[in-house]
N, C-alpha and C positions, 0 to 999 in steps of 0.2 A: 333457217339457221336455228339449231337447237339451243334452247336456253340452258345456261348452266344451273345446276341445282343450288338452291340457296342453303348456305351452311346454317345449321341449327346452332343457336347460341347456347353454350353450356354454362350453367350457373355454378359458381364455386361455393360450396357450403361455407358458412361463416366459421365453423369449427376448423376447417382446413386453412382458411385465411390466417387464423391466429396461431396455427401450429408452428412451434419453433423447430427449425431445422435441427437434425440430430447433432448434439454437441457432446464430445467425450473427452478430448484433451488428454490422451494417454501419456504423452511426453511430460506434460506439466504435472499430472498426478504422480507419475513415476519419480519426478524430481522432488516433489513434496515428500513422498514416502522415504526417499533416500535421506533427506535432511533430518527426518525424525530419528534416524539411527546415529546421528552425529554430524556436526558441521565440518565443512572443508571448502577451500577455494574452488575445487572442481565441482562440488555439489552446488555451490552458489552460482557458478557460471552456468551450469545446466539449468537451474531454475530461471535465471535471467533469459537465457536463449529460448527456453520453451514459452516464457511469457510473451516474448516478442511475436510469436506465431499463434498464440492461443486465441480462441474464440470463446469469450466468457459470457455467462448468462447474467444479465442485470435485472433485478426485480423492479418493476415499474407499475404505475397506475396511469390511467388515461383521463384527461379532463374532457371527455366527450363520451356520450352514451354509445356503448359498443353493441348497437342493435342493427341487425341486417336490414337493408332497404328492400324495396320491391324486387330488385334484381338478385337478392340473396347475398349481396356483398356488404361487408362492413364499411363504415365511412372511412375516408382517408384521414390519416392522423398527421397533424402538423407537428414539427419539433417542439413548439411551445405548449403543446397539449399533452406532452409526456412528463410525468413526475417521477423522478428517480428517488427511490427510498434511500434513507441514510440510517446508519446505526450509531449509537452513542456508547462510549466506554464508561467505566466507572470513574475514570480520571477526567471525564468531560470532553474527550476528544471525539471528533466526528469523522466517519469514514463511509465511502461507498462500499456496499457489499457486492461481491462478485462470486460466481459459482462455476465450477469446472464441468458440471453436468446436471441433468434434470433431477437426479437423485439427491444431490446436495441442495439444489435450488428448492426442492420440496420442503426442506427443513425450515425455510424462512417463513416466519409468521409476523403479521402486523398486530399491534396492540389493540386497536379499536374493533369492537364487535361489528360495527356498522361500516367498516372500511370495505371498499370493493375488493373483489378477488384479485390477488397479485398476479400480474402477467410477467413474462420474461422476454426480453429482447437481447439480441446478440451485440456485444461490444468488444472492442479490442483494447489493448493497452494504449494505443494512440487515441482512441475515443475517450478513454478515461483521462488521459493527460490533457486533452482539450477542455474537459470539464473542470479538472483540478486547477488549471491556470486561470480560471475566471476569478478576477479580483474580488468579486462579491460572493464567491462561494465559501461555504463553511468547512467543507471536507478537507482533511489533512492527508488523505491518501485512500488506498483501496485495501480491503481485507478479503483475501481469497478464502472461500468456504468458512465464513464465520460460524463459530459454534462447534467446529470439528478441527479443521487444520489451523485456522486463524493465522494465515500468512499475511503479514502486513507489508504493503508496498507504499512507502511514504511518497509524498507529492514529488519531491525532487528525483527520487529513483524512477518514478513513472515517466518523468521528463527525459531522463537518461535513456530508458528503455525504448521510448518512442523516437529517439534520435533528435529531440528538440534541444536537449541540454547536453553539453559535453562534460564528462567527469573532470573535476578539478585535478590538474596534474601539478604536483609539488615540484617547483623548479630547483630548490635547494634545501638543505637541512636547516630548519628554524631552530631557535634556542630550545633546549630541552628535548630535541629530537635527534637521534643518531641516524635516522633513516633518510637518506637522500633518494630522490626519484620515487617516492612512494605516492600512490594514488589514494585519494580520500573521497568518499562518497557516502550517501545515505545507506544504512544497512539493507542488504537484499532481503534478509529476514529479520524483522524487528524482534529483539530479545526482550519481550514484554516483562517476564518475571524478573530478569536481571535489572531492567530499568526501574521497576517498581521497588526492588530492594535498595537500589542506590538512592532513589528518591526518598524513601523512608529514612535512610541513614542521614541524608543531607538535611532533611527537615528537623532532625535532632541535633544538628551541629550549626549553631548560629553564625559561625565564622565562614560558612560556605555561601557564596552569593549565587552563582549560576553554574550549571553543568550541561555540556553538549555531548552528544554521541555521534561518532562517525565510524564508518567502516574503513579500515586501512588495508591496502594490498601492496605488498613489497616482495619482489622476487618470487611470486606465486604463493606467498604465505598471507593468510588473512588474520586480522585481529580486530577486536573492538577497541576504539580509540576514544577515551573520555578526556575532554578538555575542561578544566576546572578553573573557576574564578573564585577567589577567596580573599578575605581581609588580610591574610598573610600567607606567604609561600612556605608553609611548614610541611615537611615530608610526611609527618604524621597524618595530615589531612588526606593525602593521596593514599597512604597505606590503609586508612579506614575505609575509603571508597573501594579500593581493590578487594579488601576483605569482604565487603558486602556483595561485590559483583562476581568474583571468581566462582563461587559454588554454583551459580546459576547460568554460567556462560556456556555450558555444554561443550567443554573441552576446547573452546575457542580462546586463544590468548587475549588478555585484556591489558591495555596500557592506559595509564592516567598521567597527565601532565598539566602543569599550570598554564593558563592562557598568556599569550603575549601578543604584541602588535602584528607580528608576522603570521602567527596562527589565525588571528582574527581576520586578517585580510585574505589569506590564501586557502584556509581550510574551513573556517566557520562561515564567513560571508554573511548572508542574510538568514542563515538557519536559526530556528528558534531553540532556545535552551529547554530541555525536558524538565529541568528543575530551575526555578527562579524564586529566590527568597522574597522578592518584592511582591510576588503573587500569592504567597502563603497567607492564609487567614489566621 
């Protein structure tokens, strides 16, 4: 009986083992480009839908020497041996960076000269949500293409896009709100410049205690929804905040209302205020 030929074992070069599968995300990149020309509910929805399907590149380092063994293979990497890089904003916020493609990922640099070469692994919005919900984690969300597009996905929105969190549905019209059946959530695209302008305005007004930002959707119309806590409910306070916010809202309507018990329970919940007088130095 003839013996079968012994198959020759083919070694996989280490460079191929570490090669990241092609990542391009044309739908996500198209949605981002569309938003740059102006905001709208349709564009926000396109961004969210594309993020649900996107394969994003996450810059990481490995706590194991990436040296091929005798068989030419790299060592197996356990989850606890992967270090995800974080980025810090000027406001002291911490985010996971994520990139739409290798060209964008190549722009990411680490500060230390002796730091190992940055590698990239593929992660989805579900993966990021799993990391963001860690009670010991510092990150407040994800930034898509930091340094170029700077699309901020807050922690709660990541939970909504992953399907873990259901958007808060307003059951009725609270005090100071004419809108019934409106949906409130974290902004799909964080208006950083607008928030910074409102923050600076609030820091100069000692009567303002806290301010929260939500995204409001009603009958297909989107607006930024600012909820204000102040020492007194003076309309001039809301007018001042709107004056600071509107020029930087990129044609998205902005609403400002004073907080009340119903808003706190049904809209704000456990969300953090982006301005808090008690945290001012």
